[in-house]
N, CA and C atoms as an extended XYZ file, in Angstrom:
603
Properties=species:S:1:pos:R:3:atomname:S:1:resname:S:1:resid:I:1 pbc="F F F"
N       -48.699       21.565      -56.055 N   UNK     1
C       -47.566       22.170      -55.297 CA  UNK     1
C       -46.299       21.367      -55.522 C   UNK     1
N       -46.480       20.016      -55.484 N   UNK     2
C       -45.330       19.133      -55.662 CA  UNK     2
C       -44.784       19.292      -57.108 C   UNK     2
N       -45.728       19.380      -58.092 N   UNK     3
C       -45.316       19.593      -59.520 CA  UNK     3
C       -44.551       20.911      -59.718 C   UNK     3
N       -45.062       21.902      -59.077 N   UNK     4
C       -44.442       23.232      -59.121 CA  UNK     4
C       -42.982       23.190      -58.569 C   UNK     4
N       -42.808       22.492      -57.446 N   UNK     5
C       -41.495       22.340      -56.817 CA  UNK     5
C       -40.529       21.620      -57.764 C   UNK     5
N       -40.999       20.440      -58.322 N   UNK     6
C       -40.195       19.677      -59.243 CA  UNK     6
C       -39.833       20.486      -60.481 C   UNK     6
N       -40.812       21.230      -61.000 N   UNK     7
C       -40.596       22.060      -62.176 CA  UNK     7
C       -39.502       23.136      -61.870 C   UNK     7
N       -39.592       23.732      -60.662 N   UNK     8
C       -38.611       24.753      -60.265 CA  UNK     8
C       -37.203       24.173      -60.200 C   UNK     8
N       -37.121       22.939      -59.659 N   UNK     9
C       -35.786       22.264      -59.547 CA  UNK     9
C       -35.236       21.987      -60.956 C   UNK     9
N       -36.076       21.535      -61.876 N   UNK    10
C       -35.630       21.233      -63.244 CA  UNK    10
C       -35.109       22.507      -63.943 C   UNK    10
N       -35.835       23.603      -63.763 N   UNK    11
C       -35.442       24.878      -64.346 CA  UNK    11
C       -34.124       25.355      -63.763 C   UNK    11
N       -33.945       25.208      -62.449 N   UNK    12
C       -32.715       25.561      -61.776 CA  UNK    12
C       -31.535       24.789      -62.291 C   UNK    12
N       -31.739       23.471      -62.435 N   UNK    13
C       -30.665       22.598      -63.008 CA  UNK    13
C       -30.290       23.025      -64.400 C   UNK    13
N       -31.274       23.275      -65.257 N   UNK    14
C       -31.043       23.719      -66.613 CA  UNK    14
C       -30.239       25.057      -66.666 C   UNK    14
N       -30.643       25.940      -65.767 N   UNK    15
C       -29.922       27.250      -65.715 CA  UNK    15
C       -28.449       27.036      -65.296 C   UNK    15
N       -28.254       26.181      -64.316 N   UNK    16
C       -26.896       25.903      -63.822 CA  UNK    16
C       -26.056       25.275      -64.948 C   UNK    16
N       -26.675       24.398      -65.779 N   UNK    17
C       -25.946       23.781      -66.870 CA  UNK    17
C       -25.639       24.801      -67.968 C   UNK    17
N       -26.582       25.694      -68.207 N   UNK    18
C       -26.370       26.705      -69.261 CA  UNK    18
C       -25.301       27.711      -68.877 C   UNK    18
N       -25.285       28.115      -67.617 N   UNK    19
C       -24.389       29.180      -67.154 CA  UNK    19
C       -23.277       28.600      -66.290 C   UNK    19
N       -22.878       27.370      -66.564 N   UNK    20
C       -21.815       26.715      -65.795 CA  UNK    20
C       -20.497       27.467      -65.986 C   UNK    20
N       -19.813       27.762      -64.904 N   UNK    21
C       -18.528       28.391      -64.958 CA  UNK    21
C       -17.463       27.359      -65.374 C   UNK    21
N       -16.699       27.575      -66.425 N   UNK    22
C       -15.750       26.590      -66.865 CA  UNK    22
C       -14.690       26.318      -65.808 C   UNK    22
N       -14.337       25.064      -65.641 N   UNK    23
C       -13.306       24.695      -64.659 CA  UNK    23
C       -11.932       24.805      -65.372 C   UNK    23
N       -10.868       24.676      -64.578 N   UNK    24
C        -9.517       24.698      -65.120 CA  UNK    24
C        -9.367       23.543      -66.177 C   UNK    24
N        -9.998       22.405      -65.858 N   UNK    25
C        -9.936       21.254      -66.778 CA  UNK    25
C       -10.645       21.638      -68.098 C   UNK    25
N       -11.810       22.274      -68.008 N   UNK    26
C       -12.529       22.673      -69.254 CA  UNK    26
C       -11.670       23.678      -70.074 C   UNK    26
N       -11.089       24.644      -69.382 N   UNK    27
C       -10.262       25.631      -70.063 CA  UNK    27
C        -9.040       24.996      -70.747 C   UNK    27
N        -8.406       24.036      -70.029 N   UNK    28
C        -7.254       23.325      -70.614 CA  UNK    28
C        -7.659       22.529      -71.854 C   UNK    28
N        -8.836       21.891      -71.799 N   UNK    29
C        -9.293       21.120      -72.929 CA  UNK    29
C        -9.547       22.029      -74.129 C   UNK    29
N       -10.181       23.229      -73.910 N   UNK    30
C       -10.422       24.167      -75.024 CA  UNK    30
C        -9.127       24.741      -75.549 C   UNK    30
N        -8.189       24.981      -74.684 N   UNK    31
C        -6.864       25.497      -75.082 CA  UNK    31
C        -6.171       24.436      -75.967 C   UNK    31
N        -6.196       23.195      -75.516 N   UNK    32
C        -5.536       22.140      -76.257 CA  UNK    32
C        -6.194       21.951      -77.642 C   UNK    32
N        -7.473       22.133      -77.710 N   UNK    33
C        -8.145       22.056      -79.021 CA  UNK    33
C        -7.611       23.174      -79.956 C   UNK    33
N        -7.454       24.339      -79.372 N   UNK    34
C        -6.869       25.496      -80.180 CA  UNK    34
C        -5.500       25.160      -80.623 C   UNK    34
N        -4.665       24.639      -79.723 N   UNK    35
C        -3.282       24.302      -80.027 CA  UNK    35
C        -3.199       23.206      -81.121 C   UNK    35
N        -4.067       22.219      -80.992 N   UNK    36
C        -4.000       21.102      -81.966 CA  UNK    36
C        -4.509       21.526      -83.363 C   UNK    36
N        -5.385       22.529      -83.424 N   UNK    37
C        -5.995       22.897      -84.710 CA  UNK    37
C        -5.282       24.001      -85.466 C   UNK    37
N        -4.469       24.807      -84.811 N   UNK    38
C        -3.821       25.924      -85.587 CA  UNK    38
C        -2.656       25.393      -86.432 C   UNK    38
N        -2.364       26.097      -87.520 N   UNK    39
C        -1.249       25.684      -88.429 CA  UNK    39
C        -0.053       26.621      -88.235 C   UNK    39
N        -0.327       27.891      -87.930 N   UNK    40
C         0.762       28.833      -87.780 CA  UNK    40
C         0.319       29.969      -86.832 C   UNK    40
N         1.268       30.784      -86.444 N   UNK    41
C         0.895       32.018      -85.724 CA  UNK    41
C         1.886       33.125      -86.077 C   UNK    41
N         1.488       34.347      -85.869 N   UNK    42
C         2.394       35.489      -86.006 CA  UNK    42
C         2.124       36.431      -84.818 C   UNK    42
N         3.184       37.104      -84.406 N   UNK    43
C         3.115       38.038      -83.259 CA  UNK    43
C         4.292       38.954      -83.246 C   UNK    43
N         4.183       39.989      -82.401 N   UNK    44
C         5.358       40.814      -82.041 CA  UNK    44
C         5.748       40.440      -80.653 C   UNK    44
N         7.015       39.981      -80.448 N   UNK    45
C         7.505       39.538      -79.139 CA  UNK    45
C         8.364       40.594      -78.532 C   UNK    45
N         8.027       41.051      -77.307 N   UNK    46
C         8.863       41.978      -76.557 CA  UNK    46
C         9.580       41.196      -75.514 C   UNK    46
N        10.853       40.975      -75.726 N   UNK    47
C        11.635       40.018      -74.873 CA  UNK    47
C        12.528       40.799      -73.900 C   UNK    47
N        12.498       40.446      -72.602 N   UNK    48
C        13.391       40.992      -71.611 CA  UNK    48
C        14.133       39.829      -70.988 C   UNK    48
N        15.497       39.862      -71.095 N   UNK    49
C        16.342       38.815      -70.534 CA  UNK    49
C        17.057       39.374      -69.316 C   UNK    49
N        16.856       38.718      -68.150 N   UNK    50
C        17.480       39.143      -66.929 CA  UNK    50
C        18.768       38.352      -66.742 C   UNK    50
N        19.888       39.044      -66.618 N   UNK    51
C        21.171       38.336      -66.436 CA  UNK    51
C        21.897       39.018      -65.259 C   UNK    51
N        21.825       38.415      -64.113 N   UNK    52
C        22.346       38.992      -62.825 CA  UNK    52
C        21.652       40.326      -62.630 C   UNK    52
N        22.380       41.460      -62.661 N   UNK    53
C        21.744       42.751      -62.415 CA  UNK    53
C        21.443       43.516      -63.717 C   UNK    53
N        21.655       42.855      -64.839 N   UNK    54
C        21.454       43.513      -66.153 CA  UNK    54
C        20.201       43.044      -66.810 C   UNK    54
N        19.590       43.929      -67.622 N   UNK    55
C        18.451       43.515      -68.435 CA  UNK    55
C        18.760       43.866      -69.867 C   UNK    55
N        18.471       42.941      -70.757 N   UNK    56
C        18.563       43.159      -72.209 CA  UNK    56
C        17.200       43.033      -72.820 C   UNK    56
N        16.825       43.959      -73.733 N   UNK    57
C        15.505       43.921      -74.307 CA  UNK    57
C        15.553       43.837      -75.802 C   UNK    57
N        14.639       43.119      -76.382 N   UNK    58
C        14.528       42.888      -77.824 CA  UNK    58
C        13.086       42.971      -78.270 C   UNK    58
N        12.869       43.480      -79.440 N   UNK    59
C        11.505       43.461      -80.031 CA  UNK    59
C        11.628       42.724      -81.363 C   UNK    59
N        10.844       41.677      -81.514 N   UNK    60
C        10.992       40.774      -82.658 CA  UNK    60
C         9.628       40.484      -83.281 C   UNK    60
N         9.645       40.500      -84.624 N   UNK    61
C         8.460       40.034      -85.370 CA  UNK    61
C         8.628       38.528      -85.576 C   UNK    61
N         7.693       37.757      -85.056 N   UNK    62
C         7.885       36.270      -85.000 CA  UNK    62
C         6.730       35.572      -85.789 C   UNK    62
N         7.107       34.624      -86.658 N   UNK    63
C         6.151       33.796      -87.363 CA  UNK    63
C         6.577       32.360      -87.105 C   UNK    63
N         5.613       31.525      -86.748 N   UNK    64
C         5.892       30.116      -86.484 CA  UNK    64
C         4.943       29.256      -87.306 C   UNK    64
N         5.478       28.193      -87.941 N   UNK    65
C         4.699       27.262      -88.704 CA  UNK    65
C         4.938       25.871      -88.188 C   UNK    65
N         3.868       25.118      -87.917 N   UNK    66
C         4.017       23.760      -87.423 CA  UNK    66
C         4.786       22.890      -88.401 C   UNK    66
N         5.601       21.916      -87.973 N   UNK    67
C         5.827       21.599      -86.570 CA  UNK    67
C         6.913       22.419      -85.885 C   UNK    67
N         7.897       22.913      -86.661 N   UNK    68
C         8.990       23.598      -85.954 CA  UNK    68
C         9.740       24.623      -86.832 C   UNK    68
N         9.052       25.212      -87.781 N   UNK    69
C         9.654       26.265      -88.635 CA  UNK    69
C         9.336       27.627      -88.016 C   UNK    69
N        10.330       28.547      -88.148 N   UNK    70
C        10.045       29.907      -87.674 CA  UNK    70
C        10.853       30.947      -88.431 C   UNK    70
N        10.363       32.165      -88.428 N   UNK    71
C        11.038       33.280      -89.010 CA  UNK    71
C        10.995       34.434      -87.972 C   UNK    71
N        12.166       34.991      -87.729 N   UNK    72
C        12.265       36.129      -86.791 CA  UNK    72
C        12.869       37.349      -87.517 C   UNK    72
N        12.221       38.485      -87.301 N   UNK    73
C        12.784       39.759      -87.872 CA  UNK    73
C        12.943       40.712      -86.733 C   UNK    73
N        14.193       41.138      -86.476 N   UNK    74
C        14.471       41.963      -85.357 CA  UNK    74
C        14.025       43.400      -85.641 C   UNK    74
N        13.250       43.987      -84.709 N   UNK    75
C        12.788       45.376      -84.780 CA  UNK    75
C        13.679       46.241      -83.896 C   UNK    75
N        13.995       45.782      -82.720 N   UNK    76
C        14.871       46.486      -81.781 CA  UNK    76
C        15.772       45.423      -81.119 C   UNK    76
N        17.036       45.806      -80.760 N   UNK    77
C        17.679       47.123      -80.802 CA  UNK    77
C        18.061       47.552      -82.190 C   UNK    77
N        18.311       48.818      -82.342 N   UNK    78
C        18.545       49.386      -83.707 CA  UNK    78
C        19.847       48.825      -84.313 C   UNK    78
N        20.796       48.387      -83.453 N   UNK    79
C        22.078       47.866      -84.001 CA  UNK    79
C        21.834       46.597      -84.867 C   UNK    79
N        20.784       45.861      -84.575 N   UNK    80
C        20.488       44.663      -85.346 CA  UNK    80
C        19.127       44.688      -86.049 C   UNK    80
N        18.598       45.897      -86.174 N   UNK    81
C        17.305       46.066      -86.806 CA  UNK    81
C        17.322       45.556      -88.221 C   UNK    81
N        16.300       44.772      -88.596 N   UNK    82
C        16.209       44.256      -89.965 CA  UNK    82
C        16.861       42.851      -90.130 C   UNK    82
N        17.635       42.424      -89.126 N   UNK    83
C        18.196       41.126      -89.208 CA  UNK    83
C        17.126       40.037      -89.211 C   UNK    83
N        17.258       39.085      -90.125 N   UNK    84
C        16.230       38.047      -90.290 CA  UNK    84
C        16.860       36.692      -89.990 C   UNK    84
N        16.174       35.902      -89.154 N   UNK    85
C        16.608       34.554      -88.842 CA  UNK    85
C        15.479       33.604      -89.274 C   UNK    85
N        15.817       32.619      -90.129 N   UNK    86
C        14.817       31.633      -90.565 CA  UNK    86
C        15.318       30.253      -90.228 C   UNK    86
N        14.441       29.462      -89.638 N   UNK    87
C        14.744       28.064      -89.412 CA  UNK    87
C        13.679       27.195      -90.133 C   UNK    87
N        14.078       26.358      -91.015 N   UNK    88
C        13.114       25.565      -91.838 CA  UNK    88
C        12.919       24.138      -91.319 C   UNK    88
N        13.382       23.903      -90.086 N   UNK    89
C        13.240       22.581      -89.491 CA  UNK    89
C        14.538       21.798      -89.582 C   UNK    89
N        15.419       22.192      -90.498 N   UNK    90
C        16.729       21.505      -90.623 CA  UNK    90
C        17.886       22.441      -90.636 C   UNK    90
N        17.691       23.604      -91.262 N   UNK    91
C        18.786       24.528      -91.493 CA  UNK    91
C        18.396       25.936      -90.982 C   UNK    91
N        19.411       26.640      -90.466 N   UNK    92
C        19.215       28.025      -90.032 CA  UNK    92
C        19.819       28.963      -91.032 C   UNK    92
N        19.021       30.010      -91.416 N   UNK    93
C        19.493       31.034      -92.314 CA  UNK    93
C        19.526       32.365      -91.579 C   UNK    93
N        20.615       33.110      -91.721 N   UNK    94
C        20.763       34.382      -91.042 CA  UNK    94
C        21.063       35.457      -92.113 C   UNK    94
N        20.260       36.479      -92.168 N   UNK    95
C        20.468       37.565      -93.165 CA  UNK    95
C        20.599       38.857      -92.358 C   UNK    95
N        21.748       39.517      -92.472 N   UNK    96
C        21.996       40.817      -91.805 CA  UNK    96
C        22.149       41.888      -92.845 C   UNK    96
N        21.046       42.575      -93.223 N   UNK    97
C        21.095       43.555      -94.304 CA  UNK    97
C        21.974       44.762      -94.040 C   UNK    97
N        22.210       45.130      -92.772 N   UNK    98
C        23.009       46.325      -92.476 CA  UNK    98
C        24.453       46.128      -92.974 C   UNK    98
N        24.975       44.908      -92.818 N   UNK    99
C        26.353       44.664      -93.272 CA  UNK    99
C        26.386       43.836      -94.583 C   UNK    99
N        25.171       43.537      -95.091 N   UNK   100
C        25.063       42.815      -96.371 CA  UNK   100
C        25.590       41.413      -96.340 C   UNK   100
N        25.351       40.684      -95.233 N   UNK   101
C        25.894       39.325      -95.125 CA  UNK   101
C        24.719       38.318      -94.885 C   UNK   101
N        24.846       37.135      -95.501 N   UNK   102
C        23.902       36.058      -95.253 CA  UNK   102
C        24.717       34.780      -95.005 C   UNK   102
N        24.266       33.974      -94.043 N   UNK   103
C        24.904       32.678      -93.831 CA  UNK   103
C        23.830       31.626      -93.583 C   UNK   103
N        24.161       30.356      -93.806 N   UNK   104
C        23.282       29.273      -93.480 CA  UNK   104
C        24.061       28.232      -92.670 C   UNK   104
N        23.395       27.627      -91.700 N   UNK   105
C        24.058       26.627      -90.832 CA  UNK   105
C        23.256       25.358      -90.847 C   UNK   105
N        23.894       24.221      -91.112 N   UNK   106
C        23.259       22.917      -91.051 CA  UNK   106
C        23.398       22.321      -89.619 C   UNK   106
N        22.541       21.389      -89.311 N   UNK   107
C        22.644       20.640      -88.047 CA  UNK   107
C        22.679       21.543      -86.824 C   UNK   107
N        21.642       22.345      -86.665 N   UNK   108
C        21.602       23.319      -85.542 CA  UNK   108
C        21.071       22.566      -84.309 C   UNK   108
N        21.898       22.467      -83.288 N   UNK   109
C        21.502       21.739      -82.065 CA  UNK   109
C        21.230       22.617      -80.874 C   UNK   109
N        21.701       23.861      -80.933 N   UNK   110
C        21.652       24.702      -79.722 CA  UNK   110
C        20.765       25.948      -79.850 C   UNK   110
N        19.578       25.763      -80.466 N   UNK   111
C        18.658       26.866      -80.584 CA  UNK   111
C        17.902       27.063      -79.287 C   UNK   111
N        17.636       28.323      -78.929 N   UNK   112
C        16.822       28.630      -77.729 CA  UNK   112
C        15.351       28.535      -78.094 C   UNK   112
N        14.861       27.345      -78.414 N   UNK   113
C        13.508       27.150      -78.840 CA  UNK   113
C        12.483       27.465      -77.735 C   UNK   113
N        12.956       27.376      -76.463 N   UNK   114
C        11.986       27.659      -75.371 CA  UNK   114
C        11.581       29.111      -75.287 C   UNK   114
N        12.168       29.970      -76.119 N   UNK   115
C        11.734       31.376      -76.193 CA  UNK   115
C        10.494       31.517      -77.114 C   UNK   115
N        10.094       30.477      -77.780 N   UNK   116
C         8.991       30.558      -78.689 CA  UNK   116
C         7.740       29.843      -78.190 C   UNK   116
N         6.582       30.430      -78.432 N   UNK   117
C         5.332       29.796      -78.020 CA  UNK   117
C         5.187       28.439      -78.631 C   UNK   117
N         5.705       28.238      -79.849 N   UNK   118
C         5.569       26.963      -80.515 CA  UNK   118
C         6.207       25.853      -79.712 C   UNK   118
N         7.326       26.113      -78.993 N   UNK   119
C         7.994       25.145      -78.169 CA  UNK   119
C         7.112       24.864      -76.946 C   UNK   119
N         6.491       25.852      -76.399 N   UNK   120
C         5.583       25.631      -75.238 CA  UNK   120
C         4.402       24.753      -75.628 C   UNK   120
N         3.833       25.029      -76.811 N   UNK   121
C         2.704       24.200      -77.300 CA  UNK   121
C         3.143       22.713      -77.433 C   UNK   121
N         4.355       22.529      -77.977 N   UNK   122
C         4.821       21.151      -78.161 CA  UNK   122
C         5.015       20.450      -76.784 C   UNK   122
N         5.657       21.200      -75.841 N   UNK   123
C         5.926       20.642      -74.521 CA  UNK   123
C         4.605       20.353      -73.780 C   UNK   123
N         3.627       21.196      -73.913 N   UNK   124
C         2.348       21.003      -73.209 CA  UNK   124
C         1.708       19.700      -73.709 C   UNK   124
N         1.784       19.442      -74.957 N   UNK   125
C         1.212       18.195      -75.508 CA  UNK   125
C         2.032       16.952      -75.064 C   UNK   125
N         3.334       17.096      -74.830 N   UNK   126
C         4.152       15.958      -74.467 CA  UNK   126
C         4.067       15.648      -72.966 C   UNK   126
N         3.841       16.670      -72.132 N   UNK   127
C         3.905       16.477      -70.680 CA  UNK   127
C         2.473       16.273      -70.092 C   UNK   127
N         2.431       15.419      -69.116 N   UNK   128
C         1.221       15.220      -68.361 CA  UNK   128
C         1.141       16.169      -67.173 C   UNK   128
N         2.315       16.585      -66.690 N   UNK   129
C         2.407       17.353      -65.467 CA  UNK   129
C         2.335       18.863      -65.813 C   UNK   129
N         1.277       19.559      -65.334 N   UNK   130
C         1.153       20.984      -65.531 CA  UNK   130
C         0.378       21.562      -64.343 C   UNK   130
N         0.652       22.811      -64.044 N   UNK   131
C         0.012       23.542      -62.958 CA  UNK   131
C        -0.853       24.622      -63.563 C   UNK   131
N        -2.155       24.588      -63.337 N   UNK   132
C        -3.105       25.555      -63.985 CA  UNK   132
C        -3.794       26.368      -62.968 C   UNK   132
N        -3.806       27.706      -63.140 N   UNK   133
C        -4.530       28.603      -62.282 CA  UNK   133
C        -5.218       29.675      -63.177 C   UNK   133
N        -5.912       30.574      -62.539 N   UNK   134
C        -6.521       31.694      -63.271 CA  UNK   134
C        -6.022       33.005      -62.590 C   UNK   134
N        -5.950       34.032      -63.428 N   UNK   135
C        -5.476       35.330      -62.914 CA  UNK   135
C        -6.173       36.438      -63.722 C   UNK   135
N        -6.419       37.546      -62.991 N   UNK   136
C        -7.012       38.724      -63.662 CA  UNK   136
C        -5.975       39.842      -63.710 C   UNK   136
N        -5.692       40.370      -64.904 N   UNK   137
C        -4.786       41.493      -65.083 CA  UNK   137
C        -5.498       42.582      -65.847 C   UNK   137
N        -5.636       43.751      -65.209 N   UNK   138
C        -6.334       44.885      -65.869 CA  UNK   138
C        -7.688       44.454      -66.430 C   UNK   138
N        -8.496       43.815      -65.596 N   UNK   139
C        -9.865       43.384      -65.938 CA  UNK   139
C        -9.958       42.324      -67.013 C   UNK   139
N        -8.820       41.787      -67.432 N   UNK   140
C        -8.861       40.632      -68.388 CA  UNK   140
C        -8.514       39.346      -67.624 C   UNK   140
N        -9.275       38.308      -67.913 N   UNK   141
C        -9.060       36.995      -67.261 CA  UNK   141
C        -8.114       36.142      -68.077 C   UNK   141
N        -7.201       35.490      -67.360 N   UNK   142
C        -6.204       34.664      -68.022 CA  UNK   142
C        -6.112       33.300      -67.407 C   UNK   142
N        -5.902       32.262      -68.211 N   UNK   143
C        -5.501       30.942      -67.743 CA  UNK   143
C        -3.988       30.987      -67.652 C   UNK   143
N        -3.466       30.552      -66.498 N   UNK   144
C        -2.008       30.514      -66.362 CA  UNK   144
C        -1.543       29.082      -66.228 C   UNK   144
N        -0.641       28.697      -67.116 N   UNK   145
C        -0.144       27.328      -67.151 CA  UNK   145
C         1.363       27.318      -66.907 C   UNK   145
N         1.793       26.505      -65.991 N   UNK   146
C         3.201       26.363      -65.668 CA  UNK   146
C         3.622       24.924      -65.916 C   UNK   146
N         4.668       24.706      -66.707 N   UNK   147
C         5.112       23.322      -66.961 CA  UNK   147
C         6.660       23.310      -66.801 C   UNK   147
N         7.169       22.092      -66.369 N   UNK   148
C         8.611       21.930      -66.324 CA  UNK   148
C         9.152       21.863      -67.758 C   UNK   148
N        10.342       22.434      -67.942 N   UNK   149
C        10.912       22.403      -69.282 CA  UNK   149
C        11.575       21.030      -69.532 C   UNK   149
N        11.587       20.620      -70.788 N   UNK   150
C        12.112       19.314      -71.124 CA  UNK   150
C        13.661       19.322      -70.976 C   UNK   150
N        14.302       20.392      -71.498 N   UNK   151
C        15.761       20.519      -71.352 CA  UNK   151
C        15.998       21.573      -70.289 C   UNK   151
N        15.992       21.155      -69.034 N   UNK   152
C        16.086       22.063      -67.875 CA  UNK   152
C        17.508       22.460      -67.644 C   UNK   152
N        17.681       23.696      -67.082 N   UNK   153
C        18.930       24.139      -66.470 CA  UNK   153
C        18.522       24.893      -65.198 C   UNK   153
N        19.438       25.247      -64.340 N   UNK   154
C        19.094       25.927      -63.110 CA  UNK   154
C        18.446       27.256      -63.406 C   UNK   154
N        18.865       27.941      -64.490 N   UNK   155
C        18.309       29.248      -64.824 CA  UNK   155
C        17.051       29.162      -65.666 C   UNK   155
N        16.840       28.044      -66.332 N   UNK   156
C        15.629       27.875      -67.150 CA  UNK   156
C        14.999       26.514      -66.783 C   UNK   156
N        14.125       26.560      -65.830 N   UNK   157
C        13.576       25.328      -65.269 CA  UNK   157
C        12.113       25.113      -65.603 C   UNK   157
N        11.345       26.225      -65.653 N   UNK   158
C         9.920       26.149      -65.932 CA  UNK   158
C         9.549       27.149      -67.018 C   UNK   158
N         8.484       26.804      -67.767 N   UNK   159
C         7.834       27.769      -68.674 CA  UNK   159
C         6.441       28.060      -68.075 C   UNK   159
N         6.143       29.353      -68.058 N   UNK   160
C         4.821       29.812      -67.493 CA  UNK   160
C         4.181       30.744      -68.492 C   UNK   160
N         2.933       30.472      -68.877 N   UNK   161
C         2.270       31.279      -69.910 CA  UNK   161
C         0.910       31.710      -69.462 C   UNK   161
N         0.579       32.965      -69.789 N   UNK   162
C        -0.767       33.536      -69.516 CA  UNK   162
C        -1.538       33.588      -70.835 C   UNK   162
N        -2.661       32.869      -70.891 N   UNK   163
C        -3.518       32.820      -72.072 CA  UNK   163
C        -4.822       33.570      -71.801 C   UNK   163
N        -5.204       34.448      -72.717 N   UNK   164
C        -6.456       35.144      -72.611 CA  UNK   164
C        -7.620       34.123      -72.655 C   UNK   164
N        -8.494       34.187      -71.674 N   UNK   165
C        -9.553       33.151      -71.558 CA  UNK   165
C       -10.570       33.257      -72.694 C   UNK   165
N       -10.641       34.390      -73.360 N   UNK   166
C       -11.634       34.577      -74.451 CA  UNK   166
C       -11.253       33.852      -75.699 C   UNK   166
N        -9.992       33.975      -76.140 N   UNK   167
C        -9.595       33.381      -77.418 CA  UNK   167
C        -8.329       32.542      -77.350 C   UNK   167
N        -7.815       32.315      -76.151 N   UNK   168
C        -6.670       31.473      -75.935 CA  UNK   168
C        -5.395       31.954      -76.688 C   UNK   168
N        -5.319       33.299      -76.854 N   UNK   169
C        -4.046       33.851      -77.372 CA  UNK   169
C        -3.121       34.152      -76.182 C   UNK   169
N        -1.806       33.909      -76.347 N   UNK   170
C        -0.875       34.184      -75.241 CA  UNK   170
C        -0.722       35.673      -75.004 C   UNK   170
N        -0.683       36.063      -73.716 N   UNK   171
C        -0.373       37.443      -73.345 CA  UNK   171
C         1.102       37.551      -72.944 C   UNK   171
N         1.537       36.531      -72.212 N   UNK   172
C         2.920       36.603      -71.702 CA  UNK   172
C         3.514       35.212      -71.501 C   UNK   172
N         4.823       35.077      -71.724 N   UNK   173
C         5.534       33.853      -71.417 CA  UNK   173
C         6.708       34.207      -70.547 C   UNK   173
N         6.859       33.461      -69.431 N   UNK   174
C         8.003       33.654      -68.519 CA  UNK   174
C         8.822       32.351      -68.503 C   UNK   174
N        10.114       32.502      -68.552 N   UNK   175
C        10.992       31.371      -68.189 CA  UNK   175
C        11.495       31.592      -66.792 C   UNK   175
N        11.300       30.574      -65.941 N   UNK   176
C        11.649       30.698      -64.534 CA  UNK   176
C        12.797       29.819      -64.198 C   UNK   176
N        13.608       30.282      -63.192 N   UNK   177
C        14.694       29.437      -62.734 CA  UNK   177
C        14.143       28.402      -61.757 C   UNK   177
N        15.090       27.638      -61.135 N   UNK   178
C        14.690       26.572      -60.238 CA  UNK   178
C        13.890       27.059      -59.042 C   UNK   178
N        14.137       28.325      -58.729 N   UNK   179
C        13.481       28.966      -57.496 CA  UNK   179
C        12.306       29.827      -57.888 C   UNK   179
N        11.790       29.724      -59.077 N   UNK   180
C        10.624       30.483      -59.583 CA  UNK   180
C        10.926       31.945      -59.835 C   UNK   180
N        12.210       32.336      -59.935 N   UNK   181
C        12.549       33.700      -60.310 CA  UNK   181
C        12.477       33.823      -61.843 C   UNK   181
N        12.049       34.970      -62.319 N   UNK   182
C        11.919       35.182      -63.781 CA  UNK   182
C        13.318       35.440      -64.402 C   UNK   182
N        13.697       34.598      -65.357 N   UNK   183
C        14.972       34.842      -66.071 CA  UNK   183
C        14.722       35.475      -67.467 C   UNK   183
N        13.548       35.144      -68.064 N   UNK   184
C        13.143       35.761      -69.338 CA  UNK   184
C        11.663       36.061      -69.271 C   UNK   184
N        11.297       37.256      -69.748 N   UNK   185
C         9.866       37.563      -69.838 CA  UNK   185
C         9.593       38.032      -71.322 C   UNK   185
N         8.509       37.474      -71.871 N   UNK   186
C         8.109       37.855      -73.228 CA  UNK   186
C         6.673       38.310      -73.175 C   UNK   186
N         6.420       39.541      -73.619 N   UNK   187
C         5.059       40.071      -73.759 CA  UNK   187
C         4.696       40.103      -75.245 C   UNK   187
N         3.475       39.633      -75.563 N   UNK   188
C         3.073       39.506      -76.948 CA  UNK   188
C         2.120       40.638      -77.352 C   UNK   188
N         2.325       41.119      -78.574 N   UNK   189
C         1.433       42.100      -79.190 CA  UNK   189
C         0.854       41.453      -80.498 C   UNK   189
N        -0.459       41.669      -80.720 N   UNK   190
C        -1.121       41.261      -81.938 CA  UNK   190
C        -0.885       39.810      -82.286 C   UNK   190
N        -1.033       38.964      -81.244 N   UNK   191
C        -0.880       37.504      -81.490 CA  UNK   191
C        -2.049       36.976      -82.322 C   UNK   191
N        -1.757       36.344      -83.470 N   UNK   192
C        -2.837       35.823      -84.370 CA  UNK   192
C        -2.554       34.389      -84.772 C   UNK   192
N        -3.511       33.535      -84.593 N   UNK   193
C        -3.416       32.164      -85.111 CA  UNK   193
C        -3.791       32.168      -86.589 C   UNK   193
N        -3.176       31.280      -87.382 N   UNK   194
C        -3.499       31.024      -88.769 CA  UNK   194
C        -3.622       32.272      -89.631 C   UNK   194
N        -2.498       32.972      -89.676 N   UNK   195
C        -2.414       34.193      -90.547 CA  UNK   195
C        -1.960       33.774      -91.952 C   UNK   195
N        -2.133       34.647      -92.894 N   UNK   196
C        -1.693       34.412      -94.246 CA  UNK   196
C        -0.148       34.677      -94.311 C   UNK   196
N         0.592       33.696      -94.651 N   UNK   197
C         2.042       33.857      -94.715 CA  UNK   197
C         2.439       34.158      -96.173 C   UNK   197
N         3.170       35.281      -96.357 N   UNK   198
C         3.487       35.754      -97.705 CA  UNK   198
C         4.435       34.838      -98.466 C   UNK   198
N         5.378       34.239      -97.723 N   UNK   199
C         6.370       33.393      -98.443 CA  UNK   199
C         6.673       32.169      -97.618 C   UNK   199
N         6.999       31.109      -98.318 N   UNK   200
C         7.368       29.833      -97.587 CA  UNK   200
C         8.812       29.985      -97.041 C   UNK   200
N         9.020       29.246      -95.951 N   UNK   201
C        10.390       29.185      -95.408 CA  UNK   201
C        10.639       27.867      -94.753 C   UNK   201
């Protein structure tokens, strides 16, 4: 009888270990492994910028290559459709095919890098302070991470990102003001890590 009881306890412990529910710490560790191992990503970013009572929306094809290179191709609005912005880590290139103009700018200091997931990944690795929760949206589970921004302003104080718990792809990025109001919201479509990039930039 005693052996049967001990055997049952051992089986129960093994089952608990096998079917252990991941903690926030476990999820953050797995997410950081994903962040550390990827070389690039591509996605469609649907950006909404809230400015007082006005909203501006943009749809952009975004490619990011570590450590800080990116290429943006504007899909919407139609007035700037096809415009391509490339940053190679040192210089910014702007190509506007509608008007047939291209320019390049050296020493770019004022880029809105916090609009890119690549900036969030970099900040997450630099900061020790982060707030982690879980949330379910339309039957999908997400890890939600909120971190203070490195270059804060009253309107852009925190970055908050929802990662799909299955594959750690971002679903949404919000920039929050000092009072946790959303100033920018970005929804991601077809987010892919380590895609084949057709051309260097």
